[in-house]
Every structure is written in structure tokens, then in C-alpha cells.
DOVOBA-93599 format. One record per residue: x, y, z of N, C-alpha, C, O in turn; residue in one letter. Coordinates in steps of 0.1 Angstrom, whole numbers, padded with zeros to 4 digits, always signed. Atoms other than C-alpha are relative to their C-alpha. Layout:
N
XYZXYZXYZXYZA
...
//
This chain:
94
+0005+0004-0011+0554+1396-1060+0006-0012+0008+0003-0023+0003M
-0007+0012-0006+0573+1372-1037-0010-0004+0012-0019+0003+0016T
+0008+0006-0010+0557+1350-1010+0007+0004+0014+0020+0004+0016T
-0005-0002-0013+0559+1360-0974-0006-0009+0010-0017-0014+0006T
+0003+0008-0009+0553+1340-0943-0016+0000+0003-0023-0010+0004P
+0014-0004-0005+0520+1355-0935-0011-0005-0011-0023-0009-0009G
+0009+0002+0012+0505+1349-0970-0006-0015+0000-0017-0018-0004D
+0003+0016+0000+0503+1311-0966-0005-0006+0013-0010-0017+0015D
+0004+0006-0017+0496+1308-0928-0015-0004-0001-0019-0014+0004A
+0014+0002+0000+0458+1309-0936-0002-0010-0011-0014-0014-0014A
+0001+0010+0012+0464+1284-0965+0007-0011+0002+0014-0014-0008R
-0006+0012-0002+0478+1252-0950+0001-0010-0008+0011-0017-0010P
+0002+0010+0009+0464+1231-0975+0004+0002-0015+0002-0006-0023H
-0002-0005+0014+0477+1251-1006+0014+0002-0001+0020+0006+0009K
-0014-0004+0002+0510+1255-1022+0003+0014+0002-0006+0022-0001L
-0003-0014+0002+0530+1287-1017-0005+0009-0012-0005+0003-0023P
+0004-0008+0012+0519+1315-1041+0013+0002-0008+0023+0006-0003R
-0011-0002+0009+0541+1317-1070+0004+0013-0003-0004+0022-0003P
-0005-0013+0001+0563+1346-1078-0009+0006-0013-0015-0002-0020R
+0006-0002+0012+0549+1367-1107+0010+0000-0012+0021+0004-0011Q
-0007+0004+0011+0561+1358-1142+0009+0012-0002+0019+0009-0008I
-0009-0012+0002+0576+1395-1143+0013-0002+0008+0024+0004+0005Q
-0014+0000-0009+0602+1386-1117+0007-0012-0003+0017-0014+0003E
-0008+0010+0005+0613+1355-1135+0012+0005-0010+0012+0013-0018L
-0011-0005+0011+0646+1357-1154-0005-0006-0013-0011-0017-0014N
+0006+0003+0013+0639+1354-1190+0006-0016-0004+0000-0025-0009P
-0005+0015+0003+0664+1323-1192-0007-0011+0010-0006-0022+0008D
+0008+0010-0008+0643+1306-1164-0011-0003-0008-0013-0014-0013Q
+0013+0002+0008+0612+1311-1183+0000-0008-0014-0009-0013-0019L
-0002+0005+0011+0628+1298-1215+0001-0016+0002-0003-0025-0005V
-0003+0014-0002+0640+1267-1197-0012-0006+0006-0012-0019+0006A
+0012+0006-0004+0607+1261-1182-0009-0003-0012-0016-0013-0012V
+0006+0005+0011+0591+1262-1216+0006-0012-0007+0000-0022-0010I
-0005+0014+0005+0616+1237-1230-0003-0012+0008-0005-0023+0003W
+0003+0014-0008+0610+1214-1201-0015-0006-0003-0017-0018-0005R
+0015+0003+0003+0572+1214-1208+0001-0005-0012-0004-0016-0014L
+0000+0006+0014+0579+1208-1244+0004-0012-0002-0003-0020-0009A
-0004+0013-0001+0600+1177-1237-0011-0007+0005-0014-0017+0000M
+0012+0009-0006+0571+1165-1214-0011-0004-0010-0015-0015-0011E
+0011+0003+0009+0545+1169-1242+0007-0008-0011-0002-0015-0017I
-0005+0010+0009+0567+1150-1266+0001-0013+0005-0003-0023-0002C
+0001+0013-0008+0571+1122-1241-0014-0005+0001-0017-0016-0003V
+0014+0005-0001+0533+1121-1236-0006-0002-0014-0015-0010-0016L
+0004+0002+0013+0527+1123-1273+0004-0013-0003-0004-0021-0008R
-0008+0014+0006+0551+1092-1280-0007-0010+0009-0010-0021+0004D
+0008+0011-0007+0533+1073-1250-0013-0003-0005-0017-0014-0006R
+0011+0001+0004+0500+1081-1263+0000-0007-0015-0008-0015-0019L
-0002+0007+0017+0510+1071-1301+0003-0014+0003-0002-0022-0005G
-0003+0014-0003+0524+1037-1284-0015-0005+0003-0019-0014-0005T
+0014+0005-0004+0488+1032-1268-0008-0002-0012-0013-0013-0014H
+0008+0002+0011+0470+1039-1299+0005-0011-0010-0004-0018-0014E
-0004+0008+0008+0492+1018-1320-0002-0014+0004-0006-0022-0004A
+0003+0011-0004+0489+0989-1297-0014-0005+0003-0017-0017+0005L
+0014+0005+0001+0450+0991-1295-0004-0003-0013-0013-0011-0014L
+0004+0002+0014+0449+0993-1333+0004-0013-0003-0002-0019-0010Y
-0007+0012+0006+0471+0963-1336-0005-0011+0006-0008-0021-0001E
+0002+0010-0007+0461+0941-1307-0016+0000+0006-0022-0010+0010T
+0014-0002-0006+0426+0955-1294+0001+0000+0015-0009+0003+0022G
+0000-0001-0013+0440+0954-1260+0015+0005+0003+0023+0003-0006F
-0013-0004-0004+0471+0970-1240+0002-0008+0013-0007-0012+0022I
-0006+0006-0013+0493+0954-1214+0013+0010+0004+0021+0016-0004S
-0014-0010-0003+0521+0974-1195+0011-0008-0005+0021-0001-0009Q
-0013+0006+0005+0545+0948-1207+0001+0002-0015+0012+0003-0021K
+0004-0003+0017+0532+0955-1245+0008+0014-0001+0017+0017-0009A
-0002-0015+0002+0536+0993-1240+0015+0002+0003+0021+0009-0004I
-0014-0002-0002+0571+0989-1224+0009-0007-0010+0021-0003-0010D
-0009+0007+0009+0584+0966-1251-0003+0005-0013+0003+0000-0023S
+0001-0003+0016+0569+0984-1282+0010+0008-0005+0015+0016+0002H
-0011-0005+0008+0592+0995-1308-0009+0006-0011-0016-0001-0018S
+0008-0005+0012+0576+1021-1331+0006-0004-0014+0017-0008-0015P
-0002+0005+0013+0577+1013-1368+0007+0016-0006+0008+0026+0001S
-0006-0010+0007+0595+1036-1392-0008+0012-0002-0003+0023-0002Q
+0010-0010+0003+0564+1056-1400-0003+0008+0012-0004+0020+0012D
+0005-0006-0012+0554+1060-1364+0013+0011+0005+0011+0022+0009E
-0012-0007-0001+0591+1072-1358+0000+0013-0007+0000+0023-0001T
+0000-0011+0008+0589+1096-1386-0011+0013+0005-0008+0024+0006A
+0010-0009-0002+0555+1111-1376+0003+0006+0014+0000+0017+0016A
-0005-0007-0011+0569+1116-1340+0011+0010-0001+0011+0020+0006R
-0012-0011+0003+0600+1134-1352-0005+0011-0006+0002+0021-0005L
+0008-0009+0007+0576+1154-1374-0007+0008+0009-0006+0021+0009K
+0007-0010-0012+0555+1165-1345+0009+0007+0010+0007+0018+0014A
-0009-0006-0010+0583+1171-1321+0008+0013-0008+0011+0023-0001R
-0005-0011+0008+0600+1193-1348-0008+0012-0001-0004+0023+0002T
+0009-0010+0002+0568+1212-1355-0001+0009+0014-0002+0021+0013E
+0002-0002-0014+0564+1216-1316+0012+0013+0002+0009+0024+0006L
-0012-0008-0003+0600+1232-1313-0001+0012-0008+0000+0024-0003I
+0000-0013+0010+0597+1254-1344-0011+0010+0005-0009+0022+0006E
+0011-0010-0006+0563+1268-1329+0006+0009+0012+0006+0021+0012N
-0006-0008-0013+0580+1276-1295+0010+0009-0005+0008+0020-0001I
-0009-0008+0004+0610+1291-1312-0007+0012-0006-0004+0023-0003I
+0007-0012+0009+0587+1313-1336-0009+0009+0013-0009+0021+0012N
+0006-0008-0013+0567+1324-1302+0010+0008+0007+0007+0019+0011D
-0011-0006-0007+0600+1333-1287+0005+0012-0005+0011+0020+0002L
-0010-0010+0010+0613+1353-1315-0008+0015-0002-0003+0024-0009S
//
């Protein structure tokens, strides 16, 4: 199902209707999945930074977040979580 001009005329406050998943090229779908996985990894890393700073200092400043360097244990945990996410996605796509 593709969008037509009339479809959205009565919906000026809404985004255009998306194409049906069946119409997407499989390569496009995989690219979207990988992009979302990358975003999840970034969000997990940022959340981990927030949690570490709260644990260490009891408060968080933007400067502290931007300058935080994860410990070796944090880095290993992040890598493990990232690897597990990627492996799960590959398994689901197989």
C-alpha cells in the first residue's frame, strides 16, 4: 500500500501513511534493523554512564557525562551486551 495525495489531505497534523512492510526490499528492512540496533547500543551506553556516575557521585552533570570514561569492567559489559544483541538479531533473521 503506497500513499496517495488524498490519503493525507484529511490528516494535515499526521505523518504520511507508511508503506506496508511487504513492499520493503529485504535489504532495506535489514538496514533498518541494524540502524535500530546501533541506536539501542548507544542508548545502553549512555544509560550505563548515567548509572555509573550516580553510583560514584550521587549526582550527574552534563560535563561529567561527556567526560566519563568507562572502566574496563564497564567496557567489557557493554561489549558483551552489544554482542548478544547482534547475535540475537542475526538468529532472528536466519
